[in-house]
N, C-alpha and C positions, 0 to 999 in steps of 0.2 A: 794320471787321474783326470777324469772329466766329470763335470757337473751337469745334471739334467734336472728338469722339473717333472715331477710325477703329479698328475692332477686326478683326483677322485671325485667325480660329480655324482651326487646322489639326490634323492628326493628331499632329504633332511638337511644335508650340508654339502659344501664344496670344500675339499681339502687340497691345498697346494703344498708340495713338499720338495725340498732341495735334496737330491740324491746323488751320492758319489758312486761312480762306477765300481769302485773297489770296496769301500767300507759301508755303503748303504745309506740309509736315511740320516741326514744331518740335522734338518730342522723342518718344521711344518707350521702351517697356519690354517685356521678353519673359519669359514663364513657360512652364514645361514642361507639355505636355498630359498626360503620364504622371503627374506629381505632382498635377495638378488632379483626376485620376481616383481618387486614393486614397480608399478607403472607399466607392467607388461614388457619390461625391457631387460629380461634376464641376460641375453647375450651381450648387450652393450655394458651392463653392469659388471658381468663376469670379465669382459675384456678390459674394463677399467681397472679392476683390482689385480688382474693378471699383469697389467702394465706397471702397476705400483710394485709388485713383487719382482718383476724383471729389472726394474730400475735399481733395486737393492742388490741384484745379482747379475750384473752385465756380462759375466762369463758364460751364462746359460744361453745356448743357441738352439737347443732342442728340447721339446716338451712332449710327453705322452699323456693322453687323456683317456681315462676309463669312463665309459658311458653305460647307464643301466638300460640297455635296449639294443636294437639292431642298427647296424651301420652299413655303408657301402663297402664293397670288398677292398677298394683302394684306401680305406681308412681316412677319408676326407669329409664325408657327409653323414649326417644322422638319417635314420629312417623312422622307425617307430620307437618312441620313448614313453611308455605308458604312464610312469609315475612323475614325469616331468614333460608334459606334452608341449610346452612352450619351446622345447628343443627339437621336436619332431620335424623331419624333412627340412633340415637346414644345412647349408654348405658351410659348416662351422670352421673347418680348416682354412678355407678361402678367406673367410671374414677375419679370422685371427691373424693370418699371415699378412693381410692387408693392413691391419691395425698395428702389427708389430714386425716391421721389416727386419729381415736378417735372422728371424727365429723360425725354426721349422716345427710343425705340429703333426701329430698322428693320432687317430682315434682307434679305440678298440673296446669291445664289450667288457664290462667290469669284472665278470667272472673269469674271462680269459686273461686279463692282466694280473689278477690275483694269482692265477695258476702259474704264470710266467715268473712272478716275483719269487715264488717258492723255489724255483730252480736256482736262481742266482743268490738268494739271501736266506733261504730256509735253514732251519737248525740242522738238518741232515742233508748229506749229498744225495741227490736224486738221479735216477737214470735219465736218459735223454728222451724217454717216452713214458708218459703217465697220464692218468685221468684225474681230473680235479672236480670235486662236487662241493657246492656251497649250500648249506642248510641254514635258513633264516626266515625272513618274511616270505621269501619265495624259495624256489629250488633251482639253482643254476648249475651249469656244467661247462667244462672245457677239456680240451685234449692238447697236450704238448707232445709234438712229434718231431724228433731230431732237433730238440731244443727250441722249436718254433711253435707259435700258436697255430693249431690246425684251423684252416680257414674254410674248409668244406667247399661246396660248389660256388656259392655266391657270397660267402663271408660271414655267415651266421649259423654255424653248426652247433651241435652239442646242447641243444635246448632240452636237457634231460627232464626238467620239470614239466615239460609239456608232452611227454610220451604217455600213452594210455596205460593205466594201471588197473586197479580193481573196479568193478561195477561200471566200466566205461568211462571212469573219471581220469583226468590227468593226474600225474603224481603230485604236482604242486597243490592241486585241490584237496589232496588227502593229507600231505605232511608239510605244506606251507603253513604260514601263520593262521590263516582263516580256517583251513581244514583241520589243523591240530586243535584249535579252540573248540570246534564242533566235536571232534573225536574225544577230547578230554572230558567235556561236559556230558557227553553221551555215556562214557564209561563211569563217571562219577554218579550219574543218575541211576544206572543199572546196578552198580556195585553195592553189595551189602557190607563191604568192608569199610572201616573208618579210614580216613586219609588226612595227612597233613595239609593237603590242598583244600580241604573243606568239602562242602556239598556242591559247590559250583565255582569255577574259575571266572572271575569277573574281568580280569585283564591279563594279557599275555605276560608271563613271567618265567623266563627260562631258569633263572636262579632258583626259584621256588621248586620247580619240577626236579632239577638236578639235586637240590638239597634233600627233597623228599625221597628220591631214589637212593641217595647215599645213606639215608636213615632206614633203608630196607622197606620203604613204603610200597606196598604191593600194587597199588593203583598206578603210581608213578612208573614203577618197573614195567607194568603191563603196557603203559603208553609207549615207553621207549622200545619195548619188544616189537610193538606194532610198527613203529617208525623204522626200526632196523630190518624187519621182514620186508616191508614195502620197498625200502631202498635197495636191499639185496636183490629183489626181483628185477628192479630196473637195471641194476648193474650187471646182472647175468646177460641181459640183451645187449647192453653197451659193450661189455667185454667180448662177447661173441662177434659183434660187428667190427670192432677196431683191433682186436687181438692185442690189447694192452693190459698188463696184469698188475701194474702198480697204481694204487688209488690213494689220493690225498683228500681228506675231508676237512673243509673249512666252513666259515660262516658262524653266526651267533649261536646256532644250535649245536655246534661242534663241541660245546662244553659237555654235551651228553654222550660223547664218543665212547666212554667206557661202558655205557649201558646199551648203546646201539650196536657195538661191535660184534658181540656174540650172535645175536639173532641174524645180523646181516651176513656173517660168515657161514652160519648154518645153512642159509638158503643157497649161497654160492657153492658151498661144498656139495650140496645135494644136487644142484641143477647143472653144474659144470663138470666136465671130464677131467681126469688127472693131468692132461696136457695143460690145462689152465690152472687148476688148484695147486699143483706142486710149486708154482712160482708166484702165486698171488701174494701181494704185500699191501696192506692197508695201513696208512699212517694219518695222524692228525696234523693239520696245517699248523705252522708255527708263527706266522707273521701277524696274526690277529688283525686289529683295526688298521694297521699300516700296510696291509697287503695290497690294497688298491693303489696307493701312492707309489710304493716301491715297484710294483708290477708295471704301472703305466710308464715309469721312467725306463724300465728294462726293455721296453719295445725298441729302444734305440741301441741296445747293446749288441755287439757283433758276436 
């Protein structure tokens, strides 16, 4: 048994977890990303708290880091990190390895590490090849091929949220947080039906939407049908390109899985040939909020 650090860096928080290669997550601690940015010294503050955690666990010699953006193919430097720009274009691994001699680090996109974590510690045994879709504030994607993160040409493939969808818009602009708020309020405005959501949704609330759909709220069900249809259309193209037929759906909006599944499958069954449809399997991700931590540590697993 070997222990690793899995680090999940996000715009809201930074989570550091101790992960056992056999049993999974042992312990974790969370820090505010806003507080770490104080004085414009995010990296030095992050390195300091990381040092404190490494001191508690001297057995840890390898750490994986999930980053919400693009990175270099060698997994050592960041490129574009839109929600945490202070981290953009930084030789992060070089900095950390200099600050913490004897410890190895590697970077990967956050959706990619979440996908990998499902292979090692998900509730169900997965094949060695599958697609992973995250639905939340944005729409992310990953492909695991032969048990490894698919790196594409230069290290940043599977940006499914940025492929073109309806009306020349990117998929994320339609079913990411901002797009969904617009869609929801447009449907509420036009609908003559009463809804548990009210006449307007003032703040993003996944639980409210799911609860309404569970109560057979026709407006909520219509919203999820739209999400499922758009996601299904995007997956048709992705499946055709990669010839991978197992799909895992994760992220905060995956709570709506039961309502998104049928319209998503309807599109795929209509647009794909039997070669694909006879073996398609769509599952809900199981690691929840710990996916980023566990997946980041899994980058070091053989």
